[in-house]
C-alpha positions as CSV (number, residue, x, y, z in Angstrom):
1,M,88.0,134.1,85.9
2,G,84.5,136.1,84.9
3,S,82.1,135.1,87.9
4,C,79.4,137.8,86.8
5,G,76.7,134.9,85.1
6,F,76.1,132.7,87.8
7,L,72.5,133.3,89.5
8,V,71.9,132.7,93.2
9,N,68.4,131.3,94.7
10,V,67.4,132.1,98.0
11,K,66.2,129.1,99.6
12,R,64.6,130.6,102.7
13,S,64.4,133.7,104.7
14,E,64.1,134.0,108.2
15,V,64.7,136.2,111.3
16,V,66.8,135.3,114.0
17,A,66.4,137.2,117.3
18,A,68.4,136.8,120.4
19,A,67.8,134.4,123.1
20,S,66.8,136.8,125.8
21,V,66.9,140.3,125.6
22,Q,64.7,143.0,127.6
23,K,63.4,145.9,125.3
24,H,65.2,149.0,125.9
25,W,66.7,152.7,124.1
26,L,70.2,152.9,123.5
27,P,71.6,156.7,122.8
28,M,73.9,157.0,120.2
29,S,77.1,158.6,121.7
30,N,78.6,161.7,120.4
31,L,81.0,159.8,118.1
32,D,78.1,157.8,116.5
33,L,76.2,161.0,115.5
34,L,79.5,161.5,113.0
35,L,78.6,158.7,111.1
36,P,76.1,158.7,107.9
37,A,73.3,156.0,107.2
38,L,75.9,153.7,105.6
39,D,75.9,150.2,105.6
40,V,79.5,147.6,106.0
41,G,79.7,144.5,104.0
42,V,81.8,141.6,105.4
43,F,82.4,138.1,103.7
44,F,83.9,135.0,104.4
45,C,84.7,131.9,102.0
46,Y,85.0,128.3,103.3
47,K,86.0,125.1,101.3
48,K,84.3,122.3,101.1
49,N,84.1,120.0,104.5
50,N,84.2,116.3,104.3
51,D,84.7,115.9,107.8
52,T,81.4,115.4,109.3
53,T,83.0,114.9,112.8
54,S,83.7,118.8,113.2
55,I,80.3,120.3,112.9
56,P,79.1,121.1,116.1
57,E,75.1,120.8,115.5
58,K,74.8,117.6,113.5
59,N,71.3,116.1,112.2
60,L,71.8,112.9,110.2
61,T,68.4,113.9,108.3
62,N,70.3,117.2,107.0
63,T,72.7,117.5,103.9
64,L,76.4,119.0,105.6
65,T,76.1,122.2,104.2
66,E,72.6,122.6,106.4
67,N,74.2,121.0,109.2
68,M,76.8,124.1,108.9
69,V,74.3,126.8,108.3
70,A,72.1,125.3,111.6
71,T,75.4,126.1,113.7
72,V,75.9,129.2,112.1
73,K,72.3,130.4,113.0
74,K,72.1,128.8,116.8
75,A,75.3,130.5,117.7
76,L,73.7,133.7,115.8
77,A,71.0,133.6,118.5
78,Q,73.3,133.3,121.5
79,A,75.9,136.0,120.6
80,L,73.0,138.5,120.1
81,V,72.3,137.8,123.9
82,S,75.5,140.1,124.5
83,F,75.7,141.7,121.4
84,Y,71.8,142.8,121.0
85,P,72.5,146.0,119.7
86,F,72.7,143.9,116.3
87,A,69.3,142.7,116.9
88,G,67.5,146.2,117.5
89,E,66.4,149.0,114.8
90,V,67.6,152.4,114.3
91,V,64.8,155.0,114.9
92,Q,64.7,159.0,114.9
93,N,64.2,160.9,118.1
94,R,62.1,163.6,118.7
95,L,65.3,165.9,117.6
96,G,66.0,164.0,114.4
97,E,68.8,162.3,115.9
98,P,69.3,158.3,115.1
99,E,68.8,156.0,118.4
100,L,69.0,152.4,118.7
101,L,66.3,150.8,120.0
102,C,67.0,147.4,121.1
103,N,63.7,145.4,120.5
104,N,65.0,142.5,119.5
105,R,63.3,142.5,116.4
106,G,66.3,139.8,115.0
107,V,68.7,139.7,112.3
108,D,67.5,139.2,108.7
109,F,68.9,135.5,108.1
110,L,69.1,134.4,104.0
111,D,69.7,131.0,103.4
112,A,70.8,130.8,99.9
113,F,72.5,128.5,96.7
114,A,74.4,129.7,94.3
115,D,75.4,127.7,91.0
116,I,79.4,128.4,91.2
117,E,82.6,126.9,92.2
118,L,84.6,128.6,94.9
119,K,87.3,128.4,93.2
120,D,85.7,130.0,89.8
121,L,84.6,133.4,92.0
122,D,85.9,136.3,90.7
123,L,87.4,138.0,94.2
124,Y,89.1,140.8,92.4
125,H,85.8,142.3,90.8
126,P,83.7,142.5,93.9
127,D,81.0,144.8,92.9
128,T,79.6,142.3,90.5
129,S,80.9,138.7,92.1
130,I,80.3,139.6,95.9
131,H,77.9,142.5,96.3
132,G,74.4,141.8,96.3
133,K,75.1,138.0,95.6
134,F,76.8,137.0,99.2
135,V,76.6,140.3,101.1
136,P,72.9,141.0,101.1
137,F,71.8,144.5,100.9
138,K,70.1,145.2,104.5
139,N,66.4,146.3,104.4
140,Q,65.6,146.4,107.6
141,G,67.3,146.6,111.2
142,V,70.9,146.6,112.0
143,L,72.4,143.3,110.7
144,S,71.4,141.1,107.6
145,I,73.8,137.8,107.4
146,Q,73.3,135.5,104.3
147,A,74.9,131.8,104.3
148,T,75.6,130.6,100.6
149,E,76.0,126.5,99.5
150,L,78.2,126.8,96.4
151,K,77.9,124.2,93.9
152,C,81.3,122.8,95.1
153,G,79.9,122.0,98.6
154,G,81.7,125.3,99.9
155,L,80.2,128.1,102.0
156,V,80.0,131.8,102.0
157,I,78.7,133.8,104.8
158,G,78.0,137.6,104.2
159,C,77.0,140.3,106.5
160,S,75.7,144.0,105.9
161,F,75.6,146.2,109.1
162,D,74.9,149.8,109.9
163,H,77.7,151.5,110.7
164,R,76.1,154.1,112.4
165,V,75.7,151.3,115.1
166,A,79.4,149.7,114.9
167,D,83.0,150.5,113.8
168,A,85.1,147.7,112.4
169,H,86.6,147.0,116.0
170,S,83.2,146.5,117.4
171,A,82.0,144.1,114.2
172,N,85.2,142.1,114.9
173,M,84.9,141.5,118.6
174,F,81.1,140.4,117.5
175,F,82.5,138.1,114.9
176,T,85.5,136.3,116.8
177,A,82.2,135.8,120.0
178,W,79.9,134.5,117.3
179,A,82.5,131.9,115.8
180,E,83.6,131.0,119.5
181,I,80.6,130.3,121.0
182,A,79.7,128.2,117.6
183,Q,82.8,126.1,118.7
184,A,82.4,126.1,122.2
185,K,81.6,122.8,124.4
186,G,80.2,124.6,127.7
187,T,80.4,127.7,128.0
188,A,81.8,130.4,125.7
189,T,84.9,132.6,126.9
190,Y,84.6,135.7,124.9
191,T,84.8,139.0,126.4
192,A,81.1,140.5,126.5
193,P,81.1,143.8,125.1
194,S,80.7,146.9,126.5
195,L,77.9,149.6,126.2
196,R,78.3,152.2,128.6
197,R,77.7,155.2,127.0
198,S,79.2,157.0,129.4
199,L,82.5,156.8,128.8
200,L,82.1,159.0,126.1
201,N,80.6,161.7,127.4
202,P,80.8,164.9,126.9
203,R,82.8,167.5,129.6
204,R,81.3,170.3,131.4
205,P,82.4,173.1,130.2
206,T,82.6,171.6,126.7
207,T,86.2,172.6,125.2
208,Y,87.2,171.6,121.9
209,D,91.0,172.9,119.8
210,A,89.8,175.1,116.3
211,E,91.6,172.0,114.3
212,I,88.2,169.9,115.0
213,D,86.6,172.9,112.9
214,D,88.5,172.2,110.1
215,L,88.3,168.0,110.5
216,Y,84.4,168.1,110.3
217,V,81.8,170.1,109.1
218,L,78.0,170.5,109.5
219,L,75.5,169.1,106.8
220,S,74.0,172.3,106.6
221,S,76.9,174.3,105.6
222,L,77.1,172.2,102.6
223,P,76.2,173.3,99.2
224,P,73.5,170.8,97.8
225,P,75.0,167.6,96.1
226,K,75.8,167.6,92.6
227,E,74.0,165.0,90.5
228,L,76.2,162.5,88.9
229,K,76.3,162.2,85.0
230,A,76.3,159.4,82.7
231,S,80.2,160.5,81.9
232,D,80.9,161.2,85.2
233,D,84.1,158.9,86.9
234,R,82.4,156.4,89.4
235,L,83.8,154.6,92.6
236,L,84.5,151.0,91.4
237,S,85.7,148.0,93.8
238,R,88.9,146.0,93.5
239,I,90.6,143.7,95.8
240,Y,94.5,143.2,95.4
241,Y,97.2,140.8,97.2
242,I,100.8,142.8,98.0
243,E,103.5,140.5,98.7
244,G,105.1,140.8,102.6
245,K,108.1,141.6,101.2
246,E,107.1,145.2,99.1
247,V,105.4,145.8,102.3
248,G,108.7,145.9,104.1
249,Q,110.2,147.5,100.9
250,L,108.0,150.4,101.1
251,Q,108.6,150.7,105.1
252,S,112.5,150.7,104.3
253,M,112.1,153.6,101.4
254,A,109.8,155.6,103.4
255,S,111.8,155.6,106.4
256,S,115.0,157.7,106.8
257,N,117.4,159.7,109.6
258,G,116.7,157.0,112.2
259,C,112.8,157.3,111.9
260,R,111.2,154.4,111.5
261,R,107.5,154.5,110.1
262,T,104.6,151.9,110.3
263,K,103.8,149.8,107.6
264,L,100.3,151.6,107.6
265,E,102.0,155.2,107.3
266,S,104.2,153.6,104.0
267,F,101.4,152.3,102.5
268,S,99.4,155.1,102.9
269,A,101.9,157.2,101.4
270,F,103.1,155.1,98.6
271,L,99.0,154.9,97.7
272,W,98.7,158.7,97.8
273,K,102.2,159.7,95.7
274,T,101.5,157.2,93.3
275,I,97.7,158.5,92.6
276,A,99.1,161.8,92.7
277,E,101.9,161.0,89.9
278,G,99.1,159.6,87.5
279,S,97.5,163.1,87.2
280,C,98.8,166.3,84.8
281,A,96.6,168.9,86.9
282,Q,99.5,170.1,89.2
283,I,97.8,172.5,91.0
284,K,94.9,170.1,91.7
285,K,95.0,168.6,95.4
286,V,94.2,165.2,96.5
287,N,93.3,164.6,100.5
288,L,94.3,161.7,102.2
289,G,92.4,160.7,105.3
290,I,93.2,158.2,107.9
291,V,91.0,156.6,110.3
292,V,92.7,156.6,114.0
293,D,90.7,154.5,116.4
294,G,90.1,156.5,119.8
295,R,90.0,153.5,122.5
296,K,93.7,153.6,123.3
297,R,93.6,157.3,123.5
298,L,90.9,157.4,125.8
299,K,92.4,155.0,128.3
300,G,93.9,157.8,130.7
301,R,90.4,159.2,131.7
302,D,90.1,157.4,134.6
303,N,91.2,154.4,136.0
304,E,91.8,151.0,134.8
305,E,88.3,149.4,134.8
306,K,87.6,152.3,132.2
307,N,91.1,150.7,130.2
308,F,89.3,148.0,130.0
309,S,85.9,148.9,129.1
310,M,87.2,150.9,126.1
311,Q,89.0,148.0,125.0
312,T,85.7,146.3,124.9
313,Y,83.3,149.1,123.9
314,F,80.7,148.6,121.1
315,G,79.9,151.6,119.2
316,N,82.3,154.1,117.5
317,V,85.3,155.8,118.6
318,L,86.5,157.3,115.3
319,S,88.3,160.0,114.3
320,I,89.3,160.9,110.5
321,P,91.7,163.5,110.3
322,Y,93.3,164.3,106.8
323,A,96.5,165.9,105.0
324,E,96.4,167.9,102.0
325,A,99.2,168.7,99.4
326,S,99.0,169.3,95.6
327,V,99.7,167.1,92.8
328,C,103.0,169.2,92.0
329,D,104.1,168.7,96.0
330,L,103.2,165.2,96.1
331,K,105.3,164.4,92.7
332,E,108.0,166.1,93.8
333,M,108.4,164.7,97.2
334,N,110.4,161.8,98.2
335,L,108.3,158.7,99.8
336,D,109.9,159.4,103.4
337,G,108.8,163.0,102.9
338,V,105.0,162.0,102.1
339,A,105.4,159.9,104.8
340,D,106.3,162.7,107.1
341,M,103.5,164.5,106.2
342,I,100.9,161.0,107.1
343,H,102.4,160.9,110.4
344,A,102.3,164.2,111.1
345,C,98.1,164.2,110.4
346,I,97.7,160.7,112.4
347,E,100.0,162.2,115.5
348,G,97.5,164.9,115.5
349,A,94.6,162.5,116.6
350,N,96.7,160.2,118.0
351,K,95.8,161.5,121.6
352,E,93.4,162.0,124.5
353,D,92.2,165.9,123.9
354,H,91.5,165.3,120.2
355,F,88.8,162.5,121.0
356,L,87.8,164.4,124.4
357,G,87.8,167.8,122.1
358,L,86.0,165.7,119.1
359,I,82.7,164.7,121.5
360,D,82.8,168.5,123.3
361,W,82.6,169.5,119.6
362,V,79.5,167.4,118.4
363,E,77.5,168.3,121.9
364,E,78.1,172.1,120.9
365,H,76.5,171.7,117.8
366,R,73.6,169.1,118.2
367,P,71.4,168.1,117.0
368,Q,72.7,169.4,113.6
369,P,74.2,166.4,112.1
370,A,77.7,166.3,110.9
371,A,80.8,164.0,109.2
372,A,84.3,164.2,108.7
373,A,85.0,167.3,106.3
374,V,87.5,164.5,103.7
375,Y,84.2,163.2,102.6
376,F,83.3,166.6,101.1
377,K,85.0,168.6,98.4
378,N,86.0,172.0,98.3
379,S,86.0,172.6,94.7
380,E,85.7,170.3,91.8
381,D,89.3,170.1,91.5
382,E,90.1,168.4,94.5
383,E,90.4,164.5,94.9
384,A,89.9,162.6,98.5
385,I,91.0,159.3,99.7
386,V,90.3,157.4,103.2
387,I,92.5,154.6,104.3
388,S,91.5,152.3,107.4
389,L,93.6,149.9,108.7
390,G,92.2,146.4,108.9
391,Q,94.8,144.2,110.1
392,R,93.1,143.2,113.3
393,F,90.0,142.1,110.9
394,P,89.7,138.4,112.5
395,V,89.6,136.0,109.3
396,A,91.6,133.6,111.1
397,Q,89.3,133.4,114.2
398,M,86.1,132.7,111.7
399,N,86.2,129.0,112.7
400,F,82.6,127.9,113.1
401,G,84.1,124.1,113.9
402,W,84.8,123.1,110.3
403,G,88.1,125.2,110.5
404,M,89.1,128.8,109.4
405,P,87.9,130.4,106.3
406,D,90.1,130.3,102.9
407,F,89.2,133.7,102.5
408,G,87.6,136.8,104.2
409,S,87.3,140.6,103.5
410,Y,85.3,144.0,104.2
411,H,83.3,145.1,101.3
412,F,82.5,148.8,100.5
413,H,79.7,149.6,98.2
414,W,79.3,153.2,98.9
415,G,78.4,156.4,96.6
416,G,80.1,159.9,96.3
417,Q,83.3,160.6,94.7
418,T,86.0,159.6,98.1
419,G,87.8,156.4,97.7
420,Y,88.0,154.1,100.6
421,V,90.7,151.7,100.7
422,M,91.6,149.0,104.0
423,P,94.7,146.6,103.8
424,M,94.0,143.5,105.6
425,P,95.8,140.4,106.6
426,S,96.2,137.6,104.0
427,L,95.7,134.1,105.4
428,S,97.6,132.1,102.2
429,R,100.8,133.8,103.4
430,E,102.2,135.5,106.6
431,G,102.9,138.9,106.1
432,D,101.0,139.4,102.7
433,W,98.2,141.8,102.9
434,I,94.9,141.7,101.4
435,V,94.0,145.5,100.0
436,Y,90.3,146.4,99.6
437,M,90.3,149.5,97.1
438,N,86.8,151.3,96.3
439,L,88.1,154.4,94.1
440,L,87.6,156.0,91.4
441,K,88.0,154.1,87.9
442,K,90.5,156.4,86.9
443,H,92.7,155.9,90.4
444,L,92.1,152.3,90.0
445,D,93.8,152.6,86.3
446,I,96.7,154.7,87.8
447,V,97.3,152.1,90.5
448,E,97.5,149.3,88.0
449,S,99.5,151.5,85.5
450,K,102.1,152.4,87.5
451,S,102.2,150.0,90.9
452,A,101.4,146.7,89.3
453,H,104.3,145.3,90.9
454,V,102.9,145.8,94.4
455,F,99.1,145.8,93.9
456,R,98.1,142.3,92.2
457,P,94.5,141.1,91.5
458,L,93.8,138.7,93.9
459,N,93.3,135.6,91.6
460,P,92.7,131.6,92.4
461,A,96.5,130.7,92.2
462,Y,97.2,133.2,94.7
463,L,94.1,132.0,97.0
464,K,95.4,128.1,96.4
465,M,91.4,127.6,95.0
466,N,92.7,125.4,92.3
467,K,93.5,122.5,94.2
468,G,91.2,119.6,94.6
469,S,89.7,120.8,98.0
470,W,88.2,123.6,96.5
471,M,86.3,121.5,93.9
């Protein structure tokens, strides 16, 4: 399944701007300020389409794929009218904090060709098959997009966006609106994003629980980062699938005494325990962070209108609480006990006061930059992993007019030593999960040696890529 030797040639590069936007400044919220300058990748894979009647924008002088790309670009310009932060730039204000300049500089859009067929693309190893080939490097602006035609006639649409501007919830709103606009015969009916930063204003006077001091740190309080040696373990990415019956089995094992744990809690407990069981250092600590979206938690701040605005709010509304335990303790505990720890961790952040306190904590420390503590080791022995639930990833809704994609995934190619894991829905079989893992190699080795019955490498047979429609 090796696909590292193929070439991707950029045929043309252009900037797609919003159809119309007025220039203005948009401040970052206090929750945006907790995100470092990291880019998030996303990609969608489409098989060859022989039905020319399904292409919204047809030009008889163009090839089928050229018409598909033209449709994507036209819809992008229209989507950026509502989602104009993606067409802007992040700059520093006089205090050194990031701020969004909504100047409609546009989105860098690459039109490319890859001499590989979709069925031969090694999605199990995205570092070599996807990164920088189908998911573009973002050099300027907030969002970059690449549409790549494949040798088989298929198409891959890849995106990179600045995490300081949008979380996954915000990006998902944009993706679904983009696809809906492409399909629209008349006026698209998508819900426009809310950019009301006042929804996340700090309270006066500010107040927060002491637990926030444990979950977030000022970057100025950290020691200088150590340079990685050639022999040091590094983060690598893999994509697996988990069968729905295995997800259900994990949930049953993690639930006890009438307490039914969620699938996320059960999955997280299993992964946490698996990694610990592969370690020989009994006193080593393993931290597990869980990304919590605060939109539903903040719904009670005002009235019904504010609740609606929070659900459509564009920006970051995240917190990353974490639990810690020694390798020895995780080995000795049953899965339900580990799941109980994760449940307690999530519940601590699963409330309005937590997010209001986090907003106030940032306000008291501005303009000093801060970040989630789970990303920084307290000692050389400590390990950390962050899990973010991606079950609302709208891959099935990414239909630009010629059918939904046959595969889609987020893509994280971040530095550091903290792992990142995102389970997402599978299009191949209802109930199955696609799991993107960006972990240290030693942790990936543990996962594959101890839990191969759960984490199965993504392959063409599972995605049904060997069928004639993919050729």
